[in-house]
N, C-alpha and C positions, 0 to 999 in steps of 0.2 A: 583257519585251516592249518593243520600240522604238517610240517615237512621234515623229512629225515635230514640229519646233518650230513654235510658233504665231507668225506674223508679224502684228503689229498696226500699222497706220498710222492714227493719230488726227489728224484735221484739225478745228480749231475753226471753227465757222460762226457768222456774225452773222445774227440774226433780224430781219427787217423786216416787222412786222405779220402774222406767221404766213403770209406769202405768198412771200417771197423769202429764200433762205439763201445767203450768200456766204462764201467763204473765199479765202485767199491762195495763189497759185501763183507760183513764181519761174521766169521763162522767159528763155532765152538764155544765152550764155556768161557774161554779167555778172550773171545772176540778177535780172533786172528784176522787181519785184513787180507782179502784176496781181491785183485783187480780182475773182473770178469767181463768177457765179451758178451754183450746182450744180443741174443739171437732169437728172432721171432719164428724160426722154423724148427726149433729143438725144444723138447719139453723138460729137460733135466738141468739141474745145477751140477756141473761136472768139474771136479777138482782132483788134484793128484793126491793119492795117499802117501803116507810117510815112506812106504816101502817101494815107491815107484822108480827109484834109481834114475831120477831126472838128471839131465846133463849138468845143471848148475844148481844144486840144492841150497847153496848159500844165498842166492838171489831170488829164488822162486819159493813161495810158501807151499807147504804140503799139510794135509790134515792127518794128524796122528790121533786115532781114537783112544789110545792109551793115556793121552794127556788132556783130553776134553771130557770132563765129568758128565756132559750131556750127550755124548756120542754113543750111539747104539748100532752095531753091525747088524744088518738085516740078513744079507747073504754075503759071506766074505771068505777071506783066505783060510780061516780055521775050518770052515765047512767045505771049502773048495767048490762052492757053488758060484759060478761066474755068470753074470748077466751079459747078454749080447744085445747091443743097441745100435741101430743104424744112425750115423751122423750124416744128414742129407747134403750139406754143402759139398762134401767130398765123397759121398757114398761109401764111407768107410764103416766097417763093423767095429764097434768099440767093445772090448772085453774088460769088465771090471766087476765091482761088487757094490751093493747098495748099503747105505747107512742112513741114519737120521741124526741130525744135530741142530743146535740152535743157529739161526741165521738172523742177521739184522742188517738193514741198509745203513751205510755210513751217514751219520748225522741224525739218525732216528733212534729213539729209545726202545721201541717195540721189538721184541724178539719172538720168532716163531720157530717151531720144531719142523724141519723140512727134510724130505727125502733127498739124498744126494747120490750121485753116481761117482764112485771113486775109481779112477783109472789113470794109468800113466798117459801122458800126452802122446798123441799120434803125430806123425810128420806134419799133417796139415793144420794141426791145432797148436803146435809150438809157436809161440810168438813172444817177442820181447815186450809187446804192448799189454799183454794180459796173462793171467795165471790159470784160466779155465773159462767155462761158458756158463752164463745164466740164461737158461732156456725160458722163453716166454710163450712158446706154443701151447695152445690149449689141448693139443692132441697128446695122449699118453697111452701107449699100448700095454702098460704094466699095472694100471689101476692106481698107481701112486699119485697123490696130488702134486701138481706143479706149483711154483711159487705164487702164481695168481690165485689158484684155489686155496692155498694155505692162508694167504693174506686176507682173503674174503672170509674164510671160516673163522679166523681170529678177529673179525670185524675191524681190521685195520683199513680195509677198503670196503666201500659199500657195494660195489658191483664188480663182477669179473671183467673189468674193462681197463685197458691201459692205453695211453696215448704217448706218442713220441714227438719230440721236437728235435730234429736233426739239422744242425747248421750246415750250410752249403759253402764249404771252403776246401777245394781240392788240395790246397797247400797246407792244410791243418796237420799238425803233428803233435797231438796230445793236448790241444787247447780244450778247455772245458767250456764249451759253448752250446752243448746239446743237453737234453734231459728226457727222462721218462717220467 
Protein backbone atom coordinates (compact mmCIF):
# COMPACT_ATOMS: atom_id res chain seq x y z
CA UNK A 1 0.00 0.00 0.00
CA UNK A 2 1.35 3.41 -1.01
CA UNK A 3 1.13 6.30 1.42
CA UNK A 4 1.89 9.94 0.80
CA UNK A 5 4.96 11.33 2.52
CA UNK A 6 4.30 13.50 5.51
CA UNK A 7 5.53 17.05 5.20
CA UNK A 8 6.32 18.72 8.47
CA UNK A 9 7.24 22.36 8.84
CA UNK A 10 8.17 23.20 12.43
CA UNK A 11 8.56 26.83 13.41
CA UNK A 12 9.83 27.78 16.89
CA UNK A 13 7.71 30.38 18.67
CA UNK A 14 8.70 32.73 21.49
CA UNK A 15 6.17 32.93 24.34
CA UNK A 16 5.33 36.30 25.90
CA UNK A 17 3.28 35.76 29.09
CA UNK A 18 1.03 33.15 27.42
CA UNK A 19 -0.59 35.95 25.37
CA UNK A 20 1.61 36.46 22.32
CA UNK A 21 3.61 33.92 20.36
CA UNK A 22 6.04 35.13 17.73
CA UNK A 23 8.28 33.44 15.20
CA UNK A 24 10.63 34.53 12.47
CA UNK A 25 9.85 34.79 8.77
CA UNK A 26 12.32 35.85 6.11
CA UNK A 27 10.74 38.19 3.57
CA UNK A 28 12.06 39.50 0.26
CA UNK A 29 14.79 38.46 -2.15
CA UNK A 30 17.38 39.22 0.53
CA UNK A 31 15.54 37.20 3.21
CA UNK A 32 15.11 40.09 5.66
CA UNK A 33 14.09 38.69 9.08
CA UNK A 34 10.78 39.78 10.59
CA UNK A 35 9.57 38.60 14.01
CA UNK A 36 5.83 38.10 13.52
CA UNK A 37 3.01 37.49 15.97
CA UNK A 38 1.19 34.30 14.89
CA UNK A 39 -2.53 35.06 14.92
CA UNK A 40 -5.18 32.42 14.20
CA UNK A 41 -7.94 35.01 13.70
CA UNK A 42 -6.28 37.07 10.94
CA UNK A 43 -5.61 35.91 7.35
CA UNK A 44 -2.79 38.24 6.25
CA UNK A 45 0.94 38.56 6.71
CA UNK A 46 1.12 42.18 7.80
CA UNK A 47 4.41 44.10 7.86
CA UNK A 48 5.35 47.76 7.64
CA UNK A 49 6.41 49.25 4.32
CA UNK A 50 9.55 51.35 4.11
CA UNK A 51 7.47 54.55 3.97
CA UNK A 52 5.50 53.79 7.16
CA UNK A 53 7.31 56.38 9.32
CA UNK A 54 7.42 54.03 12.27
CA UNK A 55 8.62 55.41 15.57
CA UNK A 56 11.98 53.61 15.61
CA UNK A 57 13.01 52.53 12.09
CA UNK A 58 16.51 51.60 13.30
CA UNK A 59 15.21 48.69 15.36
CA UNK A 60 12.10 47.60 13.43
CA UNK A 61 12.46 46.06 9.96
CA UNK A 62 10.38 47.40 7.09
CA UNK A 63 9.77 46.01 3.62
CA UNK A 64 11.00 48.18 0.75
CA UNK A 65 9.84 46.79 -2.58
CA UNK A 66 12.50 48.89 -4.34
CA UNK A 67 15.21 46.70 -2.77
CA UNK A 68 13.57 43.30 -3.10
CA UNK A 69 13.80 41.98 -6.65
CA UNK A 70 10.91 39.59 -5.95
CA UNK A 71 8.48 42.19 -4.56
CA UNK A 72 5.50 43.20 -6.69
CA UNK A 73 3.02 45.89 -5.62
CA UNK A 74 -0.54 44.67 -6.26
CA UNK A 75 -2.29 47.81 -5.04
CA UNK A 76 -0.08 50.50 -3.69
CA UNK A 77 0.97 54.06 -3.16
CA UNK A 78 1.61 54.70 -6.84
CA UNK A 79 -1.98 53.84 -7.75
CA UNK A 80 -3.35 55.24 -4.48
CA UNK A 81 -5.53 52.17 -4.09
CA UNK A 82 -5.78 51.42 -0.41
CA UNK A 83 -7.02 48.16 1.01
CA UNK A 84 -9.11 48.30 4.16
CA UNK A 85 -8.97 45.20 6.33
CA UNK A 86 -10.55 44.60 9.72
CA UNK A 87 -8.13 43.44 12.42
CA UNK A 88 -10.39 41.50 14.78
CA UNK A 89 -8.54 41.47 18.10
CA UNK A 90 -8.86 45.25 18.29
CA UNK A 91 -11.70 45.78 15.76
CA UNK A 92 -9.51 48.29 13.93
CA UNK A 93 -9.66 49.01 10.24
CA UNK A 94 -6.21 48.78 8.71
CA UNK A 95 -5.44 50.85 5.63
CA UNK A 96 -2.55 49.72 3.52
CA UNK A 97 -1.71 48.14 0.23
CA UNK A 98 -1.09 44.66 -1.09
CA UNK A 99 2.14 43.27 -2.46
CA UNK A 100 3.57 39.84 -3.14
CA UNK A 101 7.08 38.77 -2.18
CA UNK A 102 9.14 35.72 -1.28
CA UNK A 103 8.56 34.37 2.22
CA UNK A 104 10.46 31.63 4.04
CA UNK A 105 10.28 30.38 7.59
CA UNK A 106 13.51 30.73 9.53
CA UNK A 107 15.52 27.53 9.33
CA UNK A 108 13.73 26.24 6.20
CA UNK A 109 15.05 26.51 2.65
CA UNK A 110 11.70 26.54 0.83
CA UNK A 111 10.53 29.97 -0.31
CA UNK A 112 7.01 30.81 -1.48
CA UNK A 113 5.57 33.87 -3.15
CA UNK A 114 2.99 35.26 -0.72
CA UNK A 115 0.48 38.11 -0.67
CA UNK A 116 1.36 40.63 2.05
CA UNK A 117 -0.51 43.52 3.62
CA UNK A 118 1.80 46.53 3.91
CA UNK A 119 0.61 49.07 6.45
CA UNK A 120 2.12 51.12 9.21
CA UNK A 121 1.52 49.64 12.65
CA UNK A 122 -1.62 50.66 14.52
CA UNK A 123 -1.58 51.50 18.22
CA UNK A 124 -2.75 48.02 19.18
CA UNK A 125 -0.23 46.20 17.00
CA UNK A 126 2.91 48.11 17.96
CA UNK A 127 4.92 45.83 20.15
CA UNK A 128 8.48 45.46 21.25
CA UNK A 129 8.05 41.69 20.82
CA UNK A 130 7.25 41.52 17.11
CA UNK A 131 7.41 43.41 13.82
CA UNK A 132 4.05 42.44 12.32
CA UNK A 133 1.48 39.66 12.12
CA UNK A 134 1.49 36.25 10.44
CA UNK A 135 -2.17 35.44 10.02
CA UNK A 136 -3.12 31.77 10.05
CA UNK A 137 -6.87 32.19 9.60
CA UNK A 138 -8.31 30.32 6.64
CA UNK A 139 -10.83 33.11 6.14
CA UNK A 140 -9.88 35.74 3.57
CA UNK A 141 -12.41 38.11 2.04
CA UNK A 142 -10.09 39.34 -0.77
CA UNK A 143 -9.53 35.99 -2.48
CA UNK A 144 -5.76 36.14 -1.95
CA UNK A 145 -4.25 32.95 -0.54
CA UNK A 146 -3.11 32.99 3.07
CA UNK A 147 0.20 31.40 4.07
CA UNK A 148 -1.41 27.99 4.70
CA UNK A 149 -2.94 27.99 1.18
CA UNK A 150 0.40 29.01 -0.34
CA UNK A 151 2.42 26.36 1.52
CA UNK A 152 -0.10 23.73 0.45
CA UNK A 153 -0.08 24.82 -3.23
CA UNK A 154 3.73 24.70 -3.22
CA UNK A 155 3.56 21.14 -1.75
CA UNK A 156 5.56 22.21 1.29
CA UNK A 157 2.71 20.92 3.45
CA UNK A 158 0.43 18.06 2.43
CA UNK A 159 -2.81 19.34 3.94
CA UNK A 160 -4.17 22.74 4.87
CA UNK A 161 -3.76 21.90 8.53
CA UNK A 162 -1.56 23.36 11.21
CA UNK A 163 -1.05 22.53 14.85
CA UNK A 164 0.18 24.61 17.73
CA UNK A 165 2.16 23.64 20.77
CA UNK A 166 1.97 26.55 23.20
CA UNK A 167 3.97 26.33 26.39
CA UNK A 168 2.15 27.23 29.57
CA UNK A 169 4.38 29.63 31.44
CA UNK A 170 2.73 32.92 32.41
CA UNK A 171 6.15 34.25 33.47
CA UNK A 172 7.71 33.55 30.06
CA UNK A 173 9.28 36.53 28.38
CA UNK A 174 10.59 35.51 25.00
CA UNK A 175 11.57 31.93 25.75
CA UNK A 176 11.35 29.68 22.70
CA UNK A 177 9.40 26.75 24.05
CA UNK A 178 6.41 26.75 21.72
CA UNK A 179 6.04 25.84 18.07
CA UNK A 180 3.69 25.69 15.13
